[in-house]
Backbone as JSON Lines, residues from 0, in Angstrom:
{"i":0,"aa":"M","n":[1.88,-14.53,1.64],"ca":[1.11,-13.32,1.84],"c":[2.02,-12.13,2.06]}
{"i":1,"aa":"I","n":[3.16,-12.34,2.7],"ca":[4.09,-11.24,2.97],"c":[4.66,-10.69,1.67]}
{"i":2,"aa":"N","n":[4.84,-11.52,0.64],"ca":[5.41,-11.05,-0.62],"c":[4.46,-10.13,-1.37]}
{"i":3,"aa":"L","n":[3.19,-10.17,-1.04],"ca":[2.22,-9.31,-1.71],"c":[2.33,-7.86,-1.24]}
{"i":4,"aa":"V","n":[2.69,-7.67,0.03],"ca":[2.91,-6.33,0.59],"c":[4.4,-6.06,0.48]}
{"i":5,"aa":"Q","n":[4.8,-5.1,-0.35],"ca":[6.22,-4.92,-0.61],"c":[6.9,-4.01,0.42]}
{"i":6,"aa":"F","n":[6.42,-2.79,0.6],"ca":[7.01,-1.91,1.61],"c":[6.12,-0.7,1.83]}
{"i":7,"aa":"Q","n":[6.4,0.01,2.93],"ca":[5.67,1.24,3.23],"c":[6.35,2.39,2.49]}
{"i":8,"aa":"I","n":[5.55,3.26,1.91],"ca":[6.08,4.43,1.2],"c":[6.14,5.6,2.18]}
{"i":9,"aa":"L","n":[7.34,6.13,2.38],"ca":[7.53,7.25,3.29],"c":[7.97,8.48,2.52]}
{"i":10,"aa":"T","n":[7.02,9.35,2.26],"ca":[7.3,10.63,1.63],"c":[6.77,11.71,2.57]}
{"i":11,"aa":"E","n":[7.02,12.95,2.23],"ca":[6.53,14.03,3.08],"c":[5.0,14.0,3.18]}
{"i":12,"aa":"K","n":[4.35,13.76,2.08],"ca":[2.89,13.72,2.05],"c":[2.35,12.53,2.85]}
{"i":13,"aa":"S","n":[3.0,11.37,2.76],"ca":[2.52,10.19,3.49],"c":[2.78,10.31,4.99]}
{"i":14,"aa":"I","n":[3.83,11.0,5.38],"ca":[4.1,11.2,6.81],"c":[3.07,12.15,7.41]}
{"i":15,"aa":"I","n":[2.65,13.16,6.67],"ca":[1.59,14.05,7.13],"c":[0.27,13.29,7.25]}
{"i":16,"aa":"A","n":[0.03,12.35,6.34],"ca":[-1.2,11.55,6.36],"c":[-1.26,10.61,7.57]}
{"i":17,"aa":"L","n":[-0.11,10.29,8.16],"ca":[-0.08,9.42,9.35],"c":[-0.86,10.04,10.51]}
{"i":18,"aa":"E","n":[-0.92,11.36,10.57],"ca":[-1.64,12.04,11.65],"c":[-3.14,11.76,11.58]}
{"i":19,"aa":"S","n":[-3.65,11.48,10.39],"ca":[-5.07,11.16,10.24],"c":[-5.29,9.66,10.03]}
{"i":20,"aa":"N","n":[-4.38,8.84,10.57],"ca":[-4.47,7.37,10.54],"c":[-4.5,6.81,9.12]}
{"i":21,"aa":"K","n":[-3.71,7.38,8.22],"ca":[-3.62,6.87,6.86],"c":[-2.19,6.39,6.61]}
{"i":22,"aa":"Y","n":[-2.07,5.16,6.16],"ca":[-0.78,4.55,5.86],"c":[-0.69,4.27,4.37]}
{"i":23,"aa":"V","n":[0.51,4.47,3.79],"ca":[0.7,4.29,2.36],"c":[1.68,3.13,2.15]}
{"i":24,"aa":"F","n":[1.26,2.15,1.34],"ca":[2.08,0.98,1.06],"c":[2.15,0.74,-0.44]}
{"i":25,"aa":"R","n":[3.16,0.0,-0.85],"ca":[3.27,-0.48,-2.23],"c":[2.99,-1.98,-2.19]}
{"i":26,"aa":"V","n":[2.05,-2.42,-3.0],"ca":[1.65,-3.83,-3.0],"c":[1.7,-4.38,-4.42]}
{"i":27,"aa":"D","n":[1.49,-5.67,-4.53],"ca":[1.45,-6.34,-5.83],"c":[0.27,-5.8,-6.63]}
{"i":28,"aa":"S","n":[0.46,-5.62,-7.92],"ca":[-0.57,-4.99,-8.75],"c":[-1.76,-5.91,-9.03]}
{"i":29,"aa":"R","n":[-1.65,-7.2,-8.73],"ca":[-2.74,-8.13,-8.99],"c":[-3.8,-8.13,-7.9]}
{"i":30,"aa":"L","n":[-3.54,-7.49,-6.77],"ca":[-4.49,-7.49,-5.66],"c":[-5.62,-6.49,-5.88]}
{"i":31,"aa":"N","n":[-6.81,-6.84,-5.41],"ca":[-7.91,-5.89,-5.44],"c":[-8.15,-5.35,-4.03]}
{"i":32,"aa":"K","n":[-9.11,-4.44,-3.87],"ca":[-9.31,-3.76,-2.59],"c":[-9.72,-4.71,-1.47]}
{"i":33,"aa":"T","n":[-10.58,-5.67,-1.75],"ca":[-11.02,-6.59,-0.7],"c":[-9.9,-7.51,-0.26]}
{"i":34,"aa":"Q","n":[-9.06,-7.95,-1.19],"ca":[-7.91,-8.77,-0.82],"c":[-6.91,-7.98,0.01]}
{"i":35,"aa":"I","n":[-6.67,-6.73,-0.36],"ca":[-5.74,-5.88,0.38],"c":[-6.24,-5.67,1.81]}
{"i":36,"aa":"K","n":[-7.52,-5.38,1.95],"ca":[-8.11,-5.17,3.27],"c":[-7.96,-6.41,4.13]}
{"i":37,"aa":"H","n":[-8.24,-7.56,3.57],"ca":[-8.15,-8.82,4.3],"c":[-6.7,-9.11,4.73]}
{"i":38,"aa":"I","n":[-5.75,-8.87,3.84],"ca":[-4.33,-9.12,4.15],"c":[-3.86,-8.24,5.3]}
{"i":39,"aa":"F","n":[-4.17,-6.95,5.26],"ca":[-3.7,-6.05,6.3],"c":[-4.39,-6.31,7.64]}
{"i":40,"aa":"E","n":[-5.66,-6.69,7.61],"ca":[-6.34,-7.0,8.87],"c":[-5.75,-8.25,9.51]}
{"i":41,"aa":"E","n":[-5.32,-9.23,8.71],"ca":[-4.72,-10.44,9.27],"c":[-3.28,-10.22,9.71]}
{"i":42,"aa":"L","n":[-2.49,-9.49,8.91],"ca":[-1.09,-9.29,9.24],"c":[-0.89,-8.43,10.49]}
{"i":43,"aa":"F","n":[-1.62,-7.34,10.59],"ca":[-1.37,-6.37,11.65],"c":[-2.44,-6.34,12.73]}
{"i":44,"aa":"K","n":[-3.48,-7.19,12.62],"ca":[-4.55,-7.28,13.62],"c":[-5.18,-5.92,13.9]}
{"i":45,"aa":"I","n":[-5.56,-5.22,12.82],"ca":[-6.2,-3.91,12.92],"c":[-7.48,-3.93,12.1]}
{"i":46,"aa":"K","n":[-8.32,-2.93,12.32],"ca":[-9.55,-2.78,11.54],"c":[-9.3,-1.72,10.48]}
{"i":47,"aa":"V","n":[-9.4,-2.1,9.2],"ca":[-9.21,-1.17,8.09],"c":[-10.56,-0.57,7.73]}
{"i":48,"aa":"L","n":[-10.67,0.76,7.79],"ca":[-11.92,1.44,7.49],"c":[-12.09,1.71,6.0]}
{"i":49,"aa":"N","n":[-10.99,2.07,5.31],"ca":[-11.08,2.47,3.91],"c":[-9.81,2.08,3.18]}
{"i":50,"aa":"V","n":[-9.95,1.67,1.93],"ca":[-8.81,1.32,1.08],"c":[-8.89,2.12,-0.2]}
{"i":51,"aa":"N","n":[-7.89,2.93,-0.48],"ca":[-7.79,3.68,-1.75],"c":[-6.58,3.14,-2.5]}
{"i":52,"aa":"T","n":[-6.75,2.87,-3.79],"ca":[-5.65,2.33,-4.58],"c":[-5.38,3.2,-5.79]}
{"i":53,"aa":"S","n":[-4.13,3.14,-6.27],"ca":[-3.77,3.78,-7.53],"c":[-2.6,3.02,-8.12]}
{"i":54,"aa":"R","n":[-2.61,2.91,-9.42],"ca":[-1.5,2.24,-10.11],"c":[-0.41,3.26,-10.4]}
{"i":55,"aa":"L","n":[0.83,2.86,-10.12],"ca":[1.95,3.72,-10.44],"c":[2.23,3.62,-11.94]}
{"i":56,"aa":"V","n":[2.75,4.65,-12.52],"ca":[2.94,4.75,-13.97],"c":[3.97,3.72,-14.44]}
{"i":57,"aa":"K","n":[3.64,3.07,-15.55],"ca":[4.6,2.14,-16.15],"c":[5.72,2.93,-16.79]}
{"i":58,"aa":"K","n":[6.94,2.43,-16.65],"ca":[8.1,3.11,-17.22],"c":[8.64,2.31,-18.39]}
{"i":59,"aa":"F","n":[8.96,3.01,-19.46],"ca":[9.49,2.37,-20.66],"c":[11.01,2.34,-20.57]}
{"i":60,"aa":"S","n":[11.57,1.15,-20.71],"ca":[13.01,0.99,-20.69],"c":[13.55,1.05,-22.11]}
{"i":61,"aa":"T","n":[14.39,2.02,-22.39],"ca":[14.91,2.16,-23.75],"c":[15.96,1.1,-24.07]}
{"i":62,"aa":"S","n":[16.65,0.6,-23.07],"ca":[17.68,-0.39,-23.34],"c":[17.09,-1.74,-23.74]}
{"i":63,"aa":"S","n":[16.01,-2.16,-23.07],"ca":[15.41,-3.45,-23.4],"c":[14.16,-3.32,-24.26]}
{"i":64,"aa":"R","n":[13.73,-2.08,-24.53],"ca":[12.56,-1.79,-25.35],"c":[11.3,-2.49,-24.83]}
{"i":65,"aa":"S","n":[11.1,-2.38,-23.53],"ca":[9.91,-2.99,-22.92],"c":[9.43,-2.14,-21.75]}
{"i":66,"aa":"L","n":[8.26,-2.48,-21.24],"ca":[7.71,-1.77,-20.09],"c":[8.15,-2.46,-18.81]}
{"i":67,"aa":"K","n":[8.55,-1.67,-17.82],"ca":[8.9,-2.24,-16.53],"c":[7.63,-2.56,-15.76]}
{"i":68,"aa":"N","n":[7.76,-3.37,-14.73],"ca":[6.6,-3.8,-13.95],"c":[5.86,-2.62,-13.33]}
{"i":69,"aa":"C","n":[4.56,-2.73,-13.33],"ca":[3.71,-1.72,-12.73],"c":[3.34,-2.18,-11.32]}
{"i":70,"aa":"H","n":[3.34,-1.26,-10.38],"ca":[2.99,-1.58,-9.0],"c":[1.77,-0.77,-8.59]}
{"i":71,"aa":"K","n":[1.21,-1.14,-7.47],"ca":[0.01,-0.47,-6.98],"c":[0.33,0.2,-5.65]}
{"i":72,"aa":"K","n":[-0.12,1.45,-5.52],"ca":[0.03,2.18,-4.26],"c":[-1.3,2.13,-3.54]}
{"i":73,"aa":"V","n":[-1.24,1.85,-2.23],"ca":[-2.45,1.69,-1.43],"c":[-2.41,2.66,-0.27]}
{"i":74,"aa":"I","n":[-3.51,3.38,-0.06],"ca":[-3.66,4.25,1.1],"c":[-4.73,3.63,2.0]}
{"i":75,"aa":"L","n":[-4.31,3.19,3.19],"ca":[-5.2,2.54,4.14],"c":[-5.61,3.52,5.22]}
{"i":76,"aa":"T","n":[-6.88,3.59,5.53],"ca":[-7.38,4.36,6.67],"c":[-7.76,3.36,7.74]}
{"i":77,"aa":"I","n":[-7.17,3.5,8.93],"ca":[-7.46,2.56,10.01],"c":[-8.23,3.27,11.12]}
{"i":78,"aa":"E","n":[-8.63,2.49,12.12],"ca":[-9.41,3.02,13.24],"c":[-8.66,4.16,13.94]}
{"i":79,"aa":"P","n":[-9.37,5.18,14.41],"ca":[-8.7,6.24,15.18],"c":[-8.12,5.68,16.47]}
{"i":80,"aa":"G","n":[-6.94,6.13,16.81],"ca":[-6.29,5.7,18.04],"c":[-5.45,4.44,17.89]}
{"i":81,"aa":"K","n":[-5.53,3.76,16.77],"ca":[-4.74,2.54,16.52],"c":[-3.53,2.89,15.67]}
{"i":82,"aa":"I","n":[-2.46,2.09,15.81],"ca":[-1.27,2.27,14.98],"c":[-0.84,0.9,14.45]}
{"i":83,"aa":"I","n":[-0.11,0.89,13.35],"ca":[0.44,-0.35,12.8],"c":[1.82,-0.55,13.39]}
{"i":84,"aa":"Q","n":[2.0,-1.68,14.07],"ca":[3.29,-2.01,14.69],"c":[4.13,-2.81,13.71]}
{"i":85,"aa":"F","n":[5.32,-2.33,13.4],"ca":[6.26,-3.04,12.54],"c":[7.31,-3.67,13.43]}
{"i":86,"aa":"S","n":[7.13,-4.95,13.73],"ca":[8.11,-5.62,14.6],"c":[8.56,-6.93,14.02]}
């Protein structure tokens, strides 16, 4: 289950979103919204209110003449007053 959640995305926009209890992660592209919600509720013992997903753009590699792997970006809205502990 840990391999499905790859890492947290920290950009200027995502750090501002932390103030409104929104966390941005990169996950495996095969997951759907209900699976993502279930994984985060079990891993971090939090209540997920909303899950927004978007696929990151596929990149074409000119050297190998193929498309690189596509990943999914997830924006999670959690309960007010709660935080995700990374320990």
